[in-house]
All heavy atoms as TSV, in Angstrom:
chain	resi	resn	atom	element	x	y	z
A	1	MET	N	N	13.079	5.614	20.260
A	1	MET	CA	C	12.368	4.404	19.744
A	1	MET	C	C	11.893	3.553	20.795
A	1	MET	O	O	12.529	3.394	21.875
A	1	MET	CB	C	13.397	3.508	18.834
A	1	MET	CG	C	12.883	2.386	18.237
A	1	MET	SD	S	14.065	1.517	17.216
A	1	MET	CE	C	15.225	2.610	16.653
A	2	SER	N	N	10.675	3.003	20.627
A	2	SER	CA	C	10.001	2.198	21.646
A	2	SER	C	C	9.656	0.845	21.047
A	2	SER	O	O	9.081	0.842	19.890
A	2	SER	CB	C	8.703	2.915	22.226
A	2	SER	OG	O	7.992	2.089	22.839
A	3	ILE	N	N	9.937	-0.281	21.845
A	3	ILE	CA	C	9.506	-1.665	21.330
A	3	ILE	C	C	8.776	-2.293	22.389
A	3	ILE	O	O	9.271	-2.254	23.662
A	3	ILE	CB	C	10.774	-2.450	20.922
A	3	ILE	CG1	C	11.526	-1.861	19.774
A	3	ILE	CG2	C	10.338	-3.847	20.616
A	3	ILE	CD1	C	12.881	-2.590	19.454
A	4	ALA	N	N	7.601	-2.834	22.137
A	4	ALA	CA	C	6.782	-3.492	23.109
A	4	ALA	C	C	6.092	-4.734	22.390
A	4	ALA	O	O	5.624	-4.640	21.237
A	4	ALA	CB	C	5.787	-2.563	23.714
A	5	PRO	N	N	5.802	-5.730	23.113
A	5	PRO	CA	C	5.049	-6.895	22.719
A	5	PRO	C	C	3.599	-6.542	22.473
A	5	PRO	O	O	3.105	-5.597	23.316
A	5	PRO	CB	C	5.215	-7.994	23.630
A	5	PRO	CG	C	5.566	-7.226	25.001
A	5	PRO	CD	C	6.314	-6.054	24.612
A	6	VAL	N	N	2.853	-7.166	21.662
A	6	VAL	CA	C	1.470	-6.993	21.459
A	6	VAL	C	C	0.801	-8.154	22.231
A	6	VAL	O	O	0.948	-9.357	21.804
A	6	VAL	CB	C	1.070	-6.974	20.017
A	6	VAL	CG1	C	-0.425	-6.933	19.778
A	6	VAL	CG2	C	1.750	-5.818	19.177
A	7	SER	N	N	0.101	-7.870	23.343
A	7	SER	CA	C	-0.407	-8.894	24.222
A	7	SER	C	C	-1.336	-9.805	23.454
A	7	SER	O	O	-1.362	-11.038	23.762
A	7	SER	CB	C	-1.053	-8.355	25.357
A	7	SER	OG	O	-2.141	-7.499	25.013
A	8	ALA	N	N	-2.172	-9.324	22.499
A	8	ALA	CA	C	-3.089	-10.262	21.895
A	8	ALA	C	C	-2.463	-11.223	20.824
A	8	ALA	O	O	-3.042	-12.114	20.371
A	8	ALA	CB	C	-4.181	-9.420	21.185
A	9	ARG	N	N	-1.228	-10.813	20.474
A	9	ARG	CA	C	-0.599	-11.648	19.388
A	9	ARG	C	C	0.842	-11.820	19.784
A	9	ARG	O	O	1.674	-10.954	19.648
A	9	ARG	CB	C	-0.676	-10.945	18.042
A	9	ARG	CG	C	-2.199	-10.864	17.555
A	9	ARG	CD	C	-2.279	-9.986	16.287
A	9	ARG	NE	N	-1.537	-10.650	15.198
A	9	ARG	CZ	C	-0.986	-10.081	14.156
A	9	ARG	NH1	N	-1.320	-8.709	14.020
A	9	ARG	NH2	N	-0.402	-10.678	13.163
A	10	PRO	N	N	1.192	-12.973	20.469
A	10	PRO	CA	C	2.542	-13.169	21.083
A	10	PRO	C	C	3.742	-12.991	20.014
A	10	PRO	O	O	4.878	-12.713	20.519
A	10	PRO	CB	C	2.500	-14.547	21.675
A	10	PRO	CG	C	1.018	-14.911	21.788
A	10	PRO	CD	C	0.284	-14.081	20.765
A	11	SER	N	N	3.480	-13.315	18.738
A	11	SER	CA	C	4.580	-13.215	17.785
A	11	SER	C	C	4.780	-11.867	17.228
A	11	SER	O	O	5.711	-11.697	16.432
A	11	SER	CB	C	4.337	-14.213	16.654
A	11	SER	OG	O	3.208	-13.901	15.939
A	12	VAL	N	N	3.956	-10.858	17.615
A	12	VAL	CA	C	4.047	-9.507	17.086
A	12	VAL	C	C	4.631	-8.528	18.171
A	12	VAL	O	O	4.281	-8.585	19.412
A	12	VAL	CB	C	2.737	-9.098	16.610
A	12	VAL	CG1	C	2.758	-7.609	16.146
A	12	VAL	CG2	C	2.162	-10.002	15.544
A	13	VAL	N	N	5.551	-7.779	17.563
A	13	VAL	CA	C	6.099	-6.559	18.481
A	13	VAL	C	C	5.654	-5.264	17.814
A	13	VAL	O	O	5.471	-5.165	16.586
A	13	VAL	CB	C	7.549	-6.736	18.675
A	13	VAL	CG1	C	8.002	-7.840	19.610
A	13	VAL	CG2	C	8.239	-6.565	17.431
A	14	ASN	N	N	5.419	-4.289	18.641
A	14	ASN	CA	C	4.949	-2.971	18.154
A	14	ASN	C	C	6.222	-2.069	18.336
A	14	ASN	O	O	6.828	-1.961	19.344
A	14	ASN	CB	C	3.927	-2.387	19.123
A	14	ASN	CG	C	3.411	-1.142	18.719
A	14	ASN	OD1	O	3.889	-0.105	19.210
A	14	ASN	ND2	N	2.365	-1.116	17.813
A	15	LEU	N	N	6.693	-1.448	17.192
A	15	LEU	CA	C	7.814	-0.542	17.103
A	15	LEU	C	C	7.384	0.857	16.851
A	15	LEU	O	O	6.713	1.101	15.753
A	15	LEU	CB	C	8.769	-1.106	16.056
A	15	LEU	CG	C	9.913	-0.287	15.677
A	15	LEU	CD1	C	10.874	-0.095	16.763
A	15	LEU	CD2	C	10.509	-0.858	14.390
A	16	VAL	N	N	7.715	1.815	17.651
A	16	VAL	CA	C	7.376	3.275	17.400
A	16	VAL	C	C	8.695	4.004	17.333
A	16	VAL	O	O	9.556	3.983	18.134
A	16	VAL	CB	C	6.480	3.828	18.528
A	16	VAL	CG1	C	6.358	5.308	18.337
A	16	VAL	CG2	C	5.229	3.125	18.765
A	17	VAL	N	N	8.836	4.680	16.216
A	17	VAL	CA	C	9.955	5.480	15.907
A	17	VAL	C	C	9.311	6.885	15.803
A	17	VAL	O	O	8.399	7.196	15.143
A	17	VAL	CB	C	10.631	5.195	14.484
A	17	VAL	CG1	C	11.763	6.072	14.251
A	17	VAL	CG2	C	10.940	3.698	14.486
A	18	SER	N	N	10.082	7.881	16.571
A	18	SER	CA	C	9.457	9.293	16.747
A	18	SER	C	C	10.609	10.271	16.602
A	18	SER	O	O	11.672	10.040	17.016
A	18	SER	CB	C	8.778	9.468	18.035
A	18	SER	OG	O	9.499	9.150	19.046
A	19	TRP	N	N	10.260	11.399	15.977
A	19	TRP	CA	C	11.209	12.492	15.979
A	19	TRP	C	C	10.340	13.694	16.511
A	19	TRP	O	O	9.275	13.514	16.939
A	19	TRP	CB	C	11.546	12.831	14.450
A	19	TRP	CG	C	12.254	11.709	13.809
A	19	TRP	CD1	C	13.681	11.623	13.661
A	19	TRP	CD2	C	11.763	10.622	13.036
A	19	TRP	NE1	N	13.929	10.523	12.890
A	19	TRP	CE2	C	12.886	9.901	12.659
A	19	TRP	CE3	C	10.472	10.144	12.865
A	19	TRP	CZ2	C	12.689	8.749	11.831
A	19	TRP	CZ3	C	10.343	9.013	12.123
A	19	TRP	CH2	C	11.407	8.313	11.638
A	20	GLU	N	N	10.931	14.882	16.470
A	20	GLU	CA	C	10.296	15.983	16.970
A	20	GLU	C	C	9.059	16.358	16.246
A	20	GLU	O	O	8.094	16.856	16.747
A	20	GLU	CB	C	11.249	17.282	16.895
A	20	GLU	CG	C	12.318	17.136	17.937
A	20	GLU	CD	C	13.248	18.363	17.906
A	20	GLU	OE1	O	12.756	19.452	17.469
A	20	GLU	OE2	O	14.451	18.139	18.345
A	21	LEU	N	N	8.984	16.002	14.901
A	21	LEU	CA	C	7.956	16.511	13.991
A	21	LEU	C	C	6.929	15.400	13.560
A	21	LEU	O	O	5.970	15.742	12.947
A	21	LEU	CB	C	8.493	17.186	12.841
A	21	LEU	CG	C	9.324	18.409	13.100
A	21	LEU	CD1	C	9.908	18.847	11.730
A	21	LEU	CD2	C	8.620	19.452	13.710
A	22	CYS	N	N	7.321	14.139	13.881
A	22	CYS	CA	C	6.393	13.108	13.429
A	22	CYS	C	C	6.708	11.659	14.207
A	22	CYS	O	O	7.815	11.608	14.845
A	22	CYS	CB	C	6.458	12.857	11.934
A	22	CYS	SG	S	8.007	12.284	11.296
A	23	TRP	N	N	5.851	10.711	14.023
A	23	TRP	CA	C	6.122	9.371	14.561
A	23	TRP	C	C	5.432	8.331	13.524
A	23	TRP	O	O	4.632	8.734	12.843
A	23	TRP	CB	C	5.614	9.214	15.850
A	23	TRP	CG	C	4.056	9.530	16.075
A	23	TRP	CD1	C	3.464	10.847	16.320
A	23	TRP	CD2	C	3.002	8.559	15.862
A	23	TRP	NE1	N	2.159	10.612	16.297
A	23	TRP	CE2	C	1.798	9.230	15.988
A	23	TRP	CE3	C	3.001	7.245	15.551
A	23	TRP	CZ2	C	0.633	8.598	15.882
A	23	TRP	CZ3	C	1.772	6.597	15.430
A	23	TRP	CH2	C	0.608	7.336	15.627
A	24	TYR	N	N	6.044	7.074	13.619
A	24	TYR	CA	C	5.527	6.093	12.866
A	24	TYR	C	C	5.413	4.908	13.803
A	24	TYR	O	O	6.302	4.563	14.648
A	24	TYR	CB	C	6.418	5.680	11.664
A	24	TYR	CG	C	6.355	6.737	10.644
A	24	TYR	CD1	C	7.233	7.855	10.653
A	24	TYR	CD2	C	5.569	6.658	9.565
A	24	TYR	CE1	C	7.335	8.723	9.767
A	24	TYR	CE2	C	5.623	7.715	8.552
A	24	TYR	CZ	C	6.389	8.704	8.679
A	24	TYR	OH	O	6.467	9.676	7.726
A	25	ARG	N	N	4.364	4.169	13.700
A	25	ARG	CA	C	4.269	2.885	14.441
A	25	ARG	C	C	4.124	1.648	13.456
A	25	ARG	O	O	3.538	1.655	12.426
A	25	ARG	CB	C	2.883	2.786	15.144
A	25	ARG	CG	C	2.655	1.622	16.040
A	25	ARG	CD	C	1.403	1.644	16.787
A	25	ARG	NE	N	1.254	2.627	17.784
A	25	ARG	CZ	C	0.429	3.674	17.691
A	25	ARG	NH1	N	-0.372	3.789	16.715
A	25	ARG	NH2	N	0.429	4.655	18.721
A	26	TYR	N	N	4.997	0.499	13.699
A	26	TYR	CA	C	5.058	-0.532	12.908
A	26	TYR	C	C	4.658	-1.821	13.772
A	26	TYR	O	O	5.010	-1.829	14.855
A	26	TYR	CB	C	6.514	-0.790	12.412
A	26	TYR	CG	C	6.951	0.463	11.497
A	26	TYR	CD1	C	7.703	1.398	12.235
A	26	TYR	CD2	C	6.790	0.397	10.230
A	26	TYR	CE1	C	8.250	2.404	11.415
A	26	TYR	CE2	C	7.284	1.563	9.388
A	26	TYR	CZ	C	7.922	2.508	10.148
A	26	TYR	OH	O	8.436	3.659	9.342
A	27	ASP	N	N	3.990	-2.756	13.147
A	27	ASP	CA	C	3.819	-4.006	13.684
A	27	ASP	C	C	4.790	-5.026	12.959
A	27	ASP	O	O	4.768	-5.074	11.815
A	27	ASP	CB	C	2.280	-4.565	13.457
A	27	ASP	CG	C	1.367	-3.767	14.339
A	27	ASP	OD1	O	1.725	-3.319	15.426
A	27	ASP	OD2	O	0.162	-3.757	13.966
A	28	VAL	N	N	5.514	-5.717	13.787
A	28	VAL	CA	C	6.559	-6.649	13.307
A	28	VAL	C	C	6.235	-8.092	13.635
A	28	VAL	O	O	6.210	-8.317	14.847
A	28	VAL	CB	C	7.960	-6.363	13.729
A	28	VAL	CG1	C	9.042	-7.216	13.117
A	28	VAL	CG2	C	8.266	-4.828	13.449
A	29	ASP	N	N	5.792	-8.871	12.720
A	29	ASP	CA	C	5.375	-10.243	13.115
A	29	ASP	C	C	6.648	-11.128	12.830
A	29	ASP	O	O	7.118	-11.320	11.774
A	29	ASP	CB	C	4.190	-10.669	12.120
A	29	ASP	CG	C	3.668	-12.059	12.557
A	29	ASP	OD1	O	4.298	-12.756	13.274
A	29	ASP	OD2	O	2.444	-12.339	12.044
A	30	LEU	N	N	7.065	-11.768	13.995
A	30	LEU	CA	C	8.205	-12.635	14.049
A	30	LEU	C	C	7.822	-14.072	13.844
A	30	LEU	O	O	8.807	-14.912	14.127
A	30	LEU	CB	C	9.013	-12.263	15.345
A	30	LEU	CG	C	9.354	-10.936	15.629
A	30	LEU	CD1	C	9.873	-10.683	16.991
A	30	LEU	CD2	C	10.374	-10.441	14.509
A	31	SER	N	N	6.667	-14.393	13.552
A	31	SER	CA	C	6.346	-15.790	13.525
A	31	SER	C	C	6.811	-16.554	12.304
A	31	SER	O	O	6.921	-17.773	12.316
A	31	SER	CB	C	4.774	-15.857	13.559
A	31	SER	OG	O	4.181	-15.513	12.493
A	32	GLU	N	N	7.260	-15.972	11.312
A	32	GLU	CA	C	7.768	-16.447	10.097
A	32	GLU	C	C	9.283	-16.432	9.990
A	32	GLU	O	O	9.803	-15.585	10.717
A	32	GLU	CB	C	7.141	-15.921	8.846
A	32	GLU	CG	C	5.651	-15.971	8.794
A	32	GLU	CD	C	5.040	-17.297	8.622
A	32	GLU	OE1	O	5.749	-18.175	8.023
A	32	GLU	OE2	O	3.987	-17.645	9.258
A	33	ASP	N	N	9.894	-17.272	9.119
A	33	ASP	CA	C	11.321	-17.124	8.866
A	33	ASP	C	C	11.683	-15.812	8.420
A	33	ASP	O	O	12.646	-15.174	8.919
A	33	ASP	CB	C	11.784	-18.165	7.858
A	33	ASP	CG	C	11.721	-19.689	8.440
A	33	ASP	OD1	O	11.851	-19.778	9.597
A	33	ASP	OD2	O	11.661	-20.613	7.628
A	34	GLN	N	N	10.824	-15.127	7.560
A	34	GLN	CA	C	11.074	-13.822	7.148
A	34	GLN	C	C	10.036	-12.844	7.795
A	34	GLN	O	O	8.811	-13.009	7.516
A	34	GLN	CB	C	10.825	-13.771	5.657
A	34	GLN	CG	C	11.248	-12.491	4.968
A	34	GLN	CD	C	12.749	-12.347	4.852
A	34	GLN	OE1	O	13.519	-12.825	5.770
A	34	GLN	NE2	N	13.158	-11.629	3.842
A	35	PRO	N	N	10.448	-12.161	8.802
A	35	PRO	CA	C	9.394	-11.357	9.530
A	35	PRO	C	C	8.626	-10.405	8.615
A	35	PRO	O	O	9.260	-9.836	7.662
A	35	PRO	CB	C	10.274	-10.597	10.511
A	35	PRO	CG	C	11.548	-11.310	10.698
A	35	PRO	CD	C	11.662	-11.993	9.355
A	36	THR	N	N	7.449	-10.069	8.898
A	36	THR	CA	C	6.698	-9.194	8.032
A	36	THR	C	C	6.443	-7.905	8.892
A	36	THR	O	O	6.296	-7.935	10.121
A	36	THR	CB	C	5.229	-9.772	7.683
A	36	THR	OG1	O	4.516	-10.106	8.864
A	36	THR	CG2	C	5.325	-11.008	6.787
A	37	ILE	N	N	6.464	-6.788	8.261
A	37	ILE	CA	C	6.438	-5.414	8.902
A	37	ILE	C	C	5.328	-4.661	8.149
A	37	ILE	O	O	5.233	-4.745	6.890
A	37	ILE	CB	C	7.841	-4.666	8.698
A	37	ILE	CG1	C	8.764	-5.507	9.334
A	37	ILE	CG2	C	7.629	-3.347	9.348
A	37	ILE	CD1	C	10.226	-4.903	9.131
A	38	ARG	N	N	4.383	-4.063	8.914
A	38	ARG	CA	C	3.442	-3.166	8.376
A	38	ARG	C	C	3.326	-1.927	9.069
A	38	ARG	O	O	3.490	-1.969	10.433
A	38	ARG	CB	C	2.032	-3.907	8.227
A	38	ARG	CG	C	1.356	-4.061	9.416
A	38	ARG	CD	C	-0.017	-4.750	9.219
A	38	ARG	NE	N	-0.810	-4.726	10.386
A	38	ARG	CZ	C	-1.494	-3.857	11.024
A	38	ARG	NH1	N	-1.657	-2.717	10.281
A	38	ARG	NH2	N	-2.153	-3.989	12.083
A	39	VAL	N	N	3.124	-0.890	8.536
A	39	VAL	CA	C	2.792	0.437	9.256
A	39	VAL	C	C	1.452	0.359	9.769
A	39	VAL	O	O	0.538	0.054	9.108
A	39	VAL	CB	C	2.854	1.696	8.114
A	39	VAL	CG1	C	2.541	2.904	8.888
A	39	VAL	CG2	C	4.284	1.693	7.488
A	40	SER	N	N	1.295	0.596	11.011
A	40	SER	CA	C	0.029	0.490	11.736
A	40	SER	C	C	-0.421	1.932	12.252
A	40	SER	O	O	-1.438	1.915	12.819
A	40	SER	CB	C	0.080	-0.509	12.814
A	40	SER	OG	O	0.977	-0.168	13.814
A	41	GLY	N	N	0.362	2.925	12.100
A	41	GLY	CA	C	0.014	4.266	12.506
A	41	GLY	C	C	1.061	5.220	12.177
A	41	GLY	O	O	2.251	4.932	12.004
A	42	GLN	N	N	0.648	6.428	12.090
A	42	GLN	CA	C	1.548	7.520	11.968
A	42	GLN	C	C	0.956	8.861	12.309
A	42	GLN	O	O	-0.352	8.928	12.367
A	42	GLN	CB	C	2.163	7.674	10.562
A	42	GLN	CG	C	1.147	8.170	9.485
A	42	GLN	CD	C	1.657	8.158	8.049
A	42	GLN	OE1	O	2.073	6.960	7.561
A	42	GLN	NE2	N	1.740	9.312	7.466
A	43	GLY	N	N	1.621	9.765	12.707
A	43	GLY	CA	C	1.172	11.118	13.167
A	43	GLY	C	C	2.090	12.194	13.283
A	43	GLY	O	O	3.375	11.943	12.904
A	44	TYR	N	N	1.793	13.456	13.558
A	44	TYR	CA	C	2.662	14.508	13.578
A	44	TYR	C	C	2.888	15.277	14.985
A	44	TYR	O	O	3.640	16.061	15.043
A	44	TYR	CB	C	2.155	15.536	12.632
A	44	TYR	CG	C	2.071	15.023	11.177
A	44	TYR	CD1	C	0.944	14.548	10.674
A	44	TYR	CD2	C	3.238	14.996	10.485
A	44	TYR	CE1	C	0.912	14.099	9.333
A	44	TYR	CE2	C	3.293	14.453	9.207
A	44	TYR	CZ	C	2.127	14.081	8.722
A	44	TYR	OH	O	2.067	13.460	7.389
A	45	GLU	N	N	2.146	14.578	15.932
A	45	GLU	CA	C	2.359	15.209	17.313
A	45	GLU	C	C	2.676	14.021	18.315
A	45	GLU	O	O	1.980	13.044	18.268
A	45	GLU	CB	C	0.949	15.878	17.900
A	45	GLU	CG	C	0.545	16.980	16.851
A	45	GLU	CD	C	1.363	18.220	17.023
A	45	GLU	OE1	O	1.996	18.372	18.196
A	45	GLU	OE2	O	1.394	18.994	16.092
A	46	LEU	N	N	3.770	14.269	19.004
A	46	LEU	CA	C	4.180	13.190	19.961
A	46	LEU	C	C	3.037	12.878	21.060
A	46	LEU	O	O	3.009	11.732	21.574
A	46	LEU	CB	C	5.553	13.422	20.513
A	46	LEU	CG	C	6.614	13.615	19.504
A	46	LEU	CD1	C	7.930	13.930	20.350
A	46	LEU	CD2	C	6.766	12.365	18.705
A	47	ASP	N	N	2.333	13.921	21.379
A	47	ASP	CA	C	1.270	13.664	22.272
A	47	ASP	C	C	0.135	12.790	21.756
A	47	ASP	O	O	-0.720	12.394	22.597
A	47	ASP	CB	C	0.795	14.937	22.968
A	47	ASP	CG	C	0.016	15.835	22.075
A	47	ASP	OD1	O	-0.007	15.507	20.732
A	47	ASP	OD2	O	-0.488	16.892	22.443
A	48	GLU	N	N	0.186	12.332	20.560
A	48	GLU	CA	C	-0.850	11.388	20.100
A	48	GLU	C	C	-0.438	9.952	20.566
A	48	GLU	O	O	-1.220	9.112	20.475
A	48	GLU	CB	C	-0.903	11.531	18.551
A	48	GLU	CG	C	-1.336	12.806	17.995
A	48	GLU	CD	C	-1.052	12.972	16.494
A	48	GLU	OE1	O	-0.175	12.294	15.940
A	48	GLU	OE2	O	-1.960	13.704	15.923
A	49	LEU	N	N	0.826	9.873	20.927
A	49	LEU	CA	C	1.288	8.381	21.305
A	49	LEU	C	C	0.909	8.166	22.849
A	49	LEU	O	O	0.665	9.043	23.611
A	49	LEU	CB	C	2.821	8.418	21.258
A	49	LEU	CG	C	3.415	8.567	19.884
A	49	LEU	CD1	C	4.938	8.734	19.947
A	49	LEU	CD2	C	3.092	7.287	18.979
A	50	GLU	N	N	0.763	6.857	23.118
A	50	GLU	CA	C	0.607	6.474	24.504
A	50	GLU	C	C	1.890	6.864	25.283
A	50	GLU	O	O	2.972	6.875	24.713
A	50	GLU	CB	C	0.363	4.935	24.484
A	50	GLU	CG	C	-0.946	4.429	23.895
A	50	GLU	CD	C	-2.114	4.919	24.495
A	50	GLU	OE1	O	-2.157	5.109	25.747
A	50	GLU	OE2	O	-3.119	5.242	23.794
A	51	PRO	N	N	1.715	7.144	26.541
A	51	PRO	CA	C	2.828	7.450	27.423
A	51	PRO	C	C	4.041	6.540	27.306
A	51	PRO	O	O	5.083	6.947	27.207
A	51	PRO	CB	C	2.227	7.660	28.792
A	51	PRO	CG	C	0.902	7.993	28.687
A	51	PRO	CD	C	0.414	7.276	27.348
A	52	ALA	N	N	3.715	5.279	27.352
A	52	ALA	CA	C	4.823	4.277	27.291
A	52	ALA	C	C	5.486	4.302	25.946
A	52	ALA	O	O	6.609	3.903	25.889
A	52	ALA	CB	C	4.269	2.857	27.603
A	53	GLU	N	N	4.763	4.767	24.881
A	53	GLU	CA	C	5.421	4.735	23.551
A	53	GLU	C	C	6.337	5.911	23.409
A	53	GLU	O	O	7.193	5.966	22.529
A	53	GLU	CB	C	4.367	4.817	22.404
A	53	GLU	CG	C	3.549	3.511	22.374
A	53	GLU	CD	C	2.372	3.651	21.357
A	53	GLU	OE1	O	1.716	4.764	21.221
A	53	GLU	OE2	O	2.188	2.716	20.578
A	54	ARG	N	N	6.265	6.872	24.268
A	54	ARG	CA	C	7.179	8.086	24.266
A	54	ARG	C	C	8.508	7.856	24.951
A	54	ARG	O	O	9.366	8.666	24.957
A	54	ARG	CB	C	6.402	9.235	24.879
A	54	ARG	CG	C	5.183	9.809	23.946
A	54	ARG	CD	C	4.651	10.928	24.496
A	54	ARG	NE	N	3.238	10.716	24.781
A	54	ARG	CZ	C	2.469	11.368	25.578
A	54	ARG	NH1	N	3.037	12.320	26.334
A	54	ARG	NH2	N	1.134	11.079	25.634
A	55	ILE	N	N	8.521	6.674	25.701
A	55	ILE	CA	C	9.655	6.453	26.451
A	55	ILE	C	C	10.593	5.505	25.592
A	55	ILE	O	O	10.230	4.332	25.325
A	55	ILE	CB	C	9.421	5.682	27.902
A	55	ILE	CG1	C	8.509	6.655	28.690
A	55	ILE	CG2	C	10.659	5.363	28.654
A	55	ILE	CD1	C	7.944	6.010	29.934
A	56	ALA	N	N	11.776	6.041	25.200
A	56	ALA	CA	C	12.738	5.242	24.498
A	56	ALA	C	C	13.249	4.036	25.262
A	56	ALA	O	O	13.711	4.210	26.378
A	56	ALA	CB	C	13.975	6.092	23.919
A	57	ASN	N	N	13.149	2.903	24.622
A	57	ASN	CA	C	13.681	1.615	25.302
A	57	ASN	C	C	14.542	0.775	24.281
A	57	ASN	O	O	14.906	-0.320	24.623
A	57	ASN	CB	C	12.526	0.705	25.917
A	57	ASN	CG	C	11.718	0.150	24.903
A	57	ASN	OD1	O	11.770	0.500	23.707
A	57	ASN	ND2	N	10.752	-0.651	25.378
A	58	ALA	N	N	14.927	1.419	23.163
A	58	ALA	CA	C	15.577	0.688	22.139
A	58	ALA	C	C	16.459	1.658	21.280
A	58	ALA	O	O	16.168	2.826	21.245
A	58	ALA	CB	C	14.708	-0.075	21.203
A	59	VAL	N	N	17.455	1.218	20.626
A	59	VAL	CA	C	18.443	1.925	19.887
A	59	VAL	C	C	18.594	1.072	18.537
A	59	VAL	O	O	18.454	-0.040	18.486
A	59	VAL	CB	C	19.721	2.215	20.488
A	59	VAL	CG1	C	19.594	3.121	21.749
A	59	VAL	CG2	C	20.352	1.049	20.952
A	60	ALA	N	N	19.126	2.020	17.480
A	60	ALA	CA	C	19.420	1.303	16.273
A	60	ALA	C	C	20.934	1.694	16.045
A	60	ALA	O	O	21.371	2.789	16.265
A	60	ALA	CB	C	18.525	1.830	15.147
A	61	ASP	N	N	21.685	0.725	15.486
A	61	ASP	CA	C	23.023	0.997	15.234
A	61	ASP	C	C	23.226	1.537	13.807
A	61	ASP	O	O	22.244	1.712	13.083
A	61	ASP	CB	C	24.021	-0.200	15.538
A	61	ASP	CG	C	23.739	-1.379	14.584
A	61	ASP	OD1	O	23.170	-1.092	13.487
A	61	ASP	OD2	O	24.181	-2.503	14.876
A	62	GLU	N	N	24.470	1.819	13.475
A	62	GLU	CA	C	24.652	2.454	12.075
A	62	GLU	C	C	24.237	1.503	10.950
A	62	GLU	O	O	24.085	2.020	9.775
A	62	GLU	CB	C	26.207	2.785	11.975
A	62	GLU	CG	C	27.122	1.631	11.929
A	62	GLU	CD	C	27.577	1.294	13.280
A	62	GLU	OE1	O	27.110	1.849	14.280
A	62	GLU	OE2	O	28.452	0.492	13.409
A	63	HIS	N	N	23.966	0.249	11.181
A	63	HIS	CA	C	23.545	-0.708	10.201
A	63	HIS	C	C	22.031	-1.058	10.247
A	63	HIS	O	O	21.404	-1.787	9.571
A	63	HIS	CB	C	24.319	-2.161	10.329
A	63	HIS	CG	C	25.798	-1.941	10.266
A	63	HIS	ND1	N	26.435	-1.641	9.161
A	63	HIS	CD2	C	26.729	-2.013	11.240
A	63	HIS	CE1	C	27.729	-1.480	9.450
A	63	HIS	NE2	N	27.843	-1.783	10.687
A	64	GLY	N	N	21.368	-0.373	11.199
A	64	GLY	CA	C	20.026	-0.516	11.338
A	64	GLY	C	C	19.591	-1.656	12.161
A	64	GLY	O	O	18.400	-1.880	12.221
A	65	GLN	N	N	20.353	-2.242	12.797
A	65	GLN	CA	C	20.024	-3.353	13.709
A	65	GLN	C	C	19.589	-2.780	14.982
A	65	GLN	O	O	20.145	-1.846	15.587
A	65	GLN	CB	C	21.300	-4.267	13.962
A	65	GLN	CG	C	20.888	-5.352	14.814
A	65	GLN	CD	C	22.045	-6.567	14.812
A	65	GLN	OE1	O	22.962	-6.420	14.070
A	65	GLN	NE2	N	21.855	-7.596	15.690
A	66	LEU	N	N	18.427	-3.278	15.502
A	66	LEU	CA	C	17.792	-2.722	16.659
A	66	LEU	C	C	18.177	-3.661	17.891
A	66	LEU	O	O	18.322	-4.766	17.892
A	66	LEU	CB	C	16.313	-2.903	16.478
A	66	LEU	CG	C	15.576	-2.137	15.348
A	66	LEU	CD1	C	14.210	-2.347	15.335
A	66	LEU	CD2	C	15.968	-0.718	15.299
A	67	ALA	N	N	18.268	-2.862	19.038
A	67	ALA	CA	C	18.553	-3.582	20.309
A	67	ALA	C	C	17.825	-2.854	21.464
A	67	ALA	O	O	17.677	-1.554	21.385
A	67	ALA	CB	C	20.157	-3.640	20.519
A	68	LEU	N	N	17.422	-3.586	22.418
A	68	LEU	CA	C	16.745	-2.952	23.602
A	68	LEU	C	C	17.817	-2.207	24.350
A	68	LEU	O	O	18.988	-2.793	24.504
A	68	LEU	CB	C	16.084	-3.980	24.506
A	68	LEU	CG	C	14.830	-4.629	23.878
A	68	LEU	CD1	C	14.286	-5.694	24.833
A	68	LEU	CD2	C	13.759	-3.579	23.741
A	69	SER	N	N	17.573	-0.958	24.770
A	69	SER	CA	C	18.618	-0.308	25.610
A	69	SER	C	C	18.449	-0.691	26.943
A	69	SER	O	O	17.363	-1.228	27.457
A	69	SER	CB	C	18.454	1.162	25.418
A	69	SER	OG	O	17.256	1.509	25.670
A	70	ARG	N	N	19.412	-0.483	27.885
A	70	ARG	CA	C	19.231	-0.876	29.314
A	70	ARG	C	C	19.272	0.335	30.136
A	70	ARG	O	O	19.679	1.301	29.975
A	70	ARG	CB	C	20.453	-1.760	29.619
A	70	ARG	CG	C	20.306	-3.054	28.803
A	70	ARG	CD	C	21.520	-3.998	29.147
A	70	ARG	NE	N	21.397	-5.046	28.388
A	70	ARG	CZ	C	21.069	-6.322	28.583
A	70	ARG	NH1	N	20.766	-6.597	29.826
A	70	ARG	NH2	N	21.148	-7.235	27.726
């Protein structure tokens, strides 16, 4: 899983979740009390992703809470 800020929109982060067979990209807008999430891309080949999106920098726990990895 990869998380990165969207430079053009400071309140939005880009989240990419990938497996061996597919990937999904989400835009998460944190500007409201209730964040909005939208699918902004999906595909079936990991090489369709930008190189930085292929480097995992986050993890999800058993409750689905996300955290940046160190």
